[in-house]
C-alpha positions as CSV (number, residue, x, y, z in Angstrom):
1,M,5.1,-47.7,-14.5
2,R,6.8,-48.5,-11.2
3,E,5.4,-45.0,-10.1
4,A,1.9,-46.3,-9.7
5,F,3.0,-49.0,-7.2
6,E,5.6,-46.6,-5.5
7,A,3.0,-43.8,-5.2
8,L,0.9,-46.0,-3.0
9,G,3.8,-47.9,-1.3
10,L,2.7,-51.2,-2.9
11,S,5.0,-53.9,-4.4
12,P,4.3,-54.7,-8.0
13,A,1.9,-57.6,-8.2
14,W,-1.0,-58.9,-10.4
15,S,-3.0,-60.2,-7.4
16,L,-3.8,-56.8,-5.8
17,P,-7.3,-56.6,-4.3
18,A,-9.1,-53.4,-4.8
19,Q,-9.5,-52.9,-1.1
20,T,-5.7,-53.1,-0.7
21,V,-5.3,-50.4,-3.3
22,R,-8.0,-48.1,-1.7
23,D,-6.5,-48.7,1.8
24,A,-3.0,-47.6,0.5
25,Q,-4.7,-44.6,-1.3
26,R,-6.4,-43.5,1.9
27,R,-3.2,-43.7,4.0
28,M,-1.3,-41.6,1.4
29,A,-4.2,-39.1,1.4
30,A,-4.1,-38.8,5.2
31,R,-0.4,-38.5,5.3
32,W,-0.1,-35.9,2.6
33,H,-3.3,-34.1,3.0
34,P,-2.5,-30.4,2.0
35,D,-4.3,-29.0,5.1
36,R,-1.6,-30.6,7.3
37,F,1.1,-28.1,5.8
38,A,1.3,-24.5,6.6
39,D,3.8,-23.5,3.9
40,A,2.3,-22.9,0.6
41,A,5.2,-24.8,-1.2
42,E,4.7,-27.8,1.0
43,R,0.9,-27.7,0.5
44,D,1.4,-27.7,-3.3
45,A,3.9,-30.6,-3.0
46,A,1.4,-32.5,-0.8
47,Q,-1.4,-31.9,-3.3
48,Q,0.7,-33.3,-6.1
49,R,1.4,-36.4,-4.0
50,V,-2.2,-36.9,-3.2
51,A,-3.0,-36.5,-7.0
52,K,-0.4,-39.1,-7.9
53,A,-1.7,-41.4,-5.3
54,N,-5.3,-41.0,-6.7
55,E,-4.1,-41.5,-10.3
56,A,-2.2,-44.6,-9.2
57,A,-5.2,-46.0,-7.4
58,A,-7.3,-45.6,-10.5
59,T,-4.6,-47.5,-12.6
60,L,-4.1,-50.2,-10.0
61,V,-7.7,-51.0,-9.2
62,D,-8.4,-51.8,-12.8
63,P,-6.8,-55.3,-13.7
64,L,-6.2,-54.3,-17.4
65,A,-4.5,-51.0,-16.4
66,R,-2.6,-52.8,-13.6
67,G,-1.4,-55.5,-16.1
68,Q,-0.4,-52.9,-18.6
69,A,1.6,-51.1,-15.8
70,L,3.3,-54.5,-15.1
71,L,4.1,-55.2,-18.7
72,E,5.8,-51.8,-19.0
73,L,7.6,-52.2,-15.8
74,F,9.0,-55.7,-16.4
75,A,9.5,-55.3,-20.2
76,P,12.7,-57.0,-21.2
77,V,15.5,-55.0,-23.0
78,P,15.4,-55.0,-25.9
79,R,11.5,-55.0,-25.7
80,P,9.9,-57.5,-28.0
81,N,6.8,-56.8,-30.1
82,D,3.6,-56.7,-28.1
83,A,1.9,-60.1,-28.3
84,R,-1.5,-60.5,-29.8
85,P,-4.2,-63.0,-29.0
86,Q,-4.0,-66.2,-31.0
87,P,-6.0,-66.4,-34.3
88,A,-8.2,-69.2,-32.8
89,F,-9.3,-66.9,-29.9
90,L,-9.8,-63.9,-32.2
91,M,-12.1,-66.1,-34.4
92,Q,-14.0,-67.3,-31.3
93,M,-14.4,-63.7,-30.2
94,M,-15.6,-62.7,-33.7
95,S,-18.3,-65.4,-33.5
96,L,-19.3,-64.3,-30.1
97,R,-19.5,-60.6,-31.0
98,E,-21.6,-61.5,-34.0
99,A,-24.0,-63.4,-31.7
100,I,-24.1,-60.4,-29.3
101,D,-24.7,-58.0,-32.2
102,G,-27.6,-60.3,-33.2
103,G,-29.1,-60.1,-29.8
104,D,-28.1,-63.5,-28.5
105,V,-27.6,-63.1,-24.7
106,G,-27.0,-66.8,-24.5
107,V,-23.3,-66.3,-24.9
108,Q,-22.8,-65.1,-21.4
109,D,-21.6,-68.5,-20.1
110,E,-19.0,-68.8,-22.9
111,L,-17.8,-65.3,-22.2
112,E,-17.5,-66.0,-18.5
113,A,-15.5,-69.1,-19.2
114,L,-13.1,-67.2,-21.5
115,R,-12.8,-64.5,-18.8
116,R,-12.0,-67.1,-16.1
117,Q,-9.4,-68.8,-18.3
118,A,-7.7,-65.4,-19.3
119,E,-7.6,-64.3,-15.7
120,A,-6.1,-67.6,-14.6
121,D,-3.5,-67.4,-17.3
122,A,-2.8,-63.8,-16.5
123,E,-2.4,-64.5,-12.8
124,R,0.1,-67.4,-13.4
125,L,2.1,-65.5,-16.1
126,F,2.2,-62.1,-14.3
127,D,3.3,-63.9,-11.0
128,R,6.1,-65.5,-13.0
129,L,7.0,-62.1,-14.6
130,V,7.0,-60.2,-11.3
131,G,9.0,-63.0,-9.9
132,G,11.8,-62.3,-12.5
133,D,11.0,-64.7,-15.4
134,S,11.1,-62.3,-18.3
135,S,10.7,-65.2,-20.7
136,V,6.9,-65.1,-20.1
137,W,6.5,-61.4,-21.0
138,A,4.9,-61.8,-24.4
139,D,2.6,-64.5,-23.1
140,A,1.5,-62.3,-20.2
141,G,0.8,-59.6,-22.8
142,E,-1.2,-62.0,-24.9
143,A,-3.3,-63.1,-21.7
144,L,-4.0,-59.4,-21.0
145,G,-5.1,-58.9,-24.6
146,R,-7.6,-61.8,-24.2
147,L,-8.9,-60.2,-21.0
148,R,-9.3,-56.8,-22.9
149,A,-11.2,-58.5,-25.7
150,V,-13.5,-60.5,-23.3
151,R,-14.1,-57.2,-21.4
152,R,-15.2,-55.4,-24.6
153,A,-17.5,-58.2,-25.5
154,R,-19.2,-58.3,-22.1
155,E,-19.6,-54.5,-22.2
156,A,-21.2,-54.9,-25.7
157,L,-23.5,-57.6,-24.2
158,L,-24.8,-55.2,-21.5
159,Q,-25.6,-52.5,-23.8
């Protein structure tokens, strides 16, 4: 998924502030705005570039989608199986989801702690992955899976 980063002229990275992504998107939209081109074929090509920049920004501004793009981009060959969160984490999430389903909003602090830990792990692992250490690919995927599970639980809590 190098295209998402290339479409905005950004280097692949886990730590990519939303403002950086939006600024790059605006630069691409200004540079390739279809109204800047008189020729119909050039206008169509410019419109496609702007659409790709908008799609790339939507991907890169979301940490989970950005992480997935990085996993695809830096997957070792041959690609190992996708890593899944550890059973202990899954059991903890099951317990939290049961509490949420039972109306217990007191689990917010525990969810927040899990989110912070998963984000810290993801940042450390994805920085190593982007830096060329493919041995952490599965661990980075596992951290991303934990972030995904915590996001779903937090969304359930807000409903």
